[in-house]
Steps between C-alpha positions, in 0.01 A plus 500: 500500500630246754789593717699218685714634785722262698583615852715357781402611842798598714552724800809637319314554185555830319143526360161560657167611371605860579812481285294345213229780529781761492651347186171487320419863605846606357420321168159662478604845614488645146141368432262657758195301396679167531659604832154599639342176375777296662470681835127461492532126450749475781281686742200279395721193595572647844833675447579814707812694574464392869575145385836610375638557846285249697785251538256232381596508133664174387846528344609289211736443211356525156605175320344587169206660316349441154197657325291295254234606254178332565398440140348219295809281559496542884398176675151531649175332560280524193270800490198278482611286802226436744578296815266215577224577757642509855844620402531856633872553440766385261872544551765430235866557446650658187847378379685812400818322397437509119305837477676801364529789751459860412792740533482811711422726210224274364336466842524881555338566163214252587436659830494847361263407215264326748508805737416728204198276408369549862543878523173692515 
């Protein structure tokens, strides 16, 4: 899956990383395994509850968010792509304008299925 989130930084913004974490925790509250997986990922990325009250969190307005299935139709470099010698990094931009996005229910089902595949 690929998620595109458009944010607009603003001192008066009503969102922050803390409000987004809270919203995701609320969505996952009924699925203990998914909630544990999410919180483990957040801690691995450096999130802590101290950050919530640090005063350093940026505030923003959420302008939009879309979820896309990364399937055989999703734009990408070919699987057999090998950069020429000396090229150590490649950056490209994907045009999402004509790609169908997933609805909330489709994205949730995809995440749940993926999580179940990774359970011990």
